[in-house]
C-alpha positions, 0 to 999 in steps of 0.5 A: 691535514688538520688536527684540532686537539682539546681546543679552548678559545674565548673572545679576547675582548670580554673573556667569554669562552666559546670553544670548550675542548674541541677535537676534530681531525680532517684528512687530505681529500676529505669533505667534512661538514660541521653542523650545529644550532645557533650559537654552538661555535661554528663560525667562531671555529672558522675564524680561529682556524683563519687566525682572526685576532678577536679570539684567544686560544687558551688551551689545546692546539691546531696542527696543519700538516703536522705544524702548530699554526697558533702563532701564525697570523692570517696572512701566514696561514693563507700563504700556507694554503688555508682559505676562509670563505665568509658567511657575509663577505665584506664590501671593499669600496675603491678596490676593483675585484680584478685588482684584488684578485691579481694582488692576492694571487701574486702575494701567494706566489711570492710566498711560495717563491714563484714568479708573479703572473704576467697580465695575459696569464692572469686575465686568462685564468680569471676568465676561465674560472669566472665562466665556470661560475657564471660570473659576468666580466662586468662584475669583475670590474666593479669594486669588490662585493660593492652592490653585489647580490648575495649570490654574486658575493658567494660566487666571488668568494668561490672564484677567489678559492679556485684562483688561489688553490688552497689546500684547506678550504673552510666554507662558513655557511656558504648557503646563507642567503642563496636561492637554489640556482645560486646554491647549485652554481656555488656547490659545482664550483666547490666540487670542481676543486675537490682533489686528493690533496685538498680538504674542505670543511663545510659549516652549515645549519641545514642539510640541503647544502649537503645534497650538493656538496656531499660530505665524507664525514659529518660532525655535530658542534654544540657548546664549543664541543663535537658531540657526535660524528658520522657520515652523510646519514647523520646529516639526514637524521638531523634534517628529520629529527633536529638536534634535540635528541643528540644534544640530550644524549650528550648532556 
């Protein structure tokens, strides 16, 4: 589903190179964890995949279902099924969560040539998904993410993911700021979306999230490159020994 080939990318404003020859393949149905110390380029990778314009790709390619997406803007990537759950979801005052969801879902449907949802069908879908994530209906009537707790913001992100049904889900440190109860709820929501035709990239510092969202593959990112790949056992090794040994071997 996703093939990143010798990717080099820098911050557009000042030219600082962050991604330095990154190679990564993620198959349909796979849950791939990307781990690494602070400053290794994990969040930058997620932004580049989503099409954020603050970054400039200088070399390499990103293939999604065999098609290069480098020339596509974020909306075009989203319509093709790429979804990014932010580490720090933005607050949007004045835009009700329900209105945001309805517009997003109907824009996705329009891009696929499908009819817009009727209001009763939209409300039914949102209600069913919200109940699974233990989201109070009153929360959905509030402006998007405004005044939400950290756990509420992350649940709102997973609700969007459940309703939009993307093919490639990128979770940028979804566990950041969550207590254990909120983490379990969010992880259950992510796991419910696992399917043979959907891939998930879980970006995290810590192994604890991977107790709940169990990865098929684990990749260590350091200084903009994947320096080690393995299975779930690699995450456990990192939890026990840290990154120093693996970084030392790659030096």
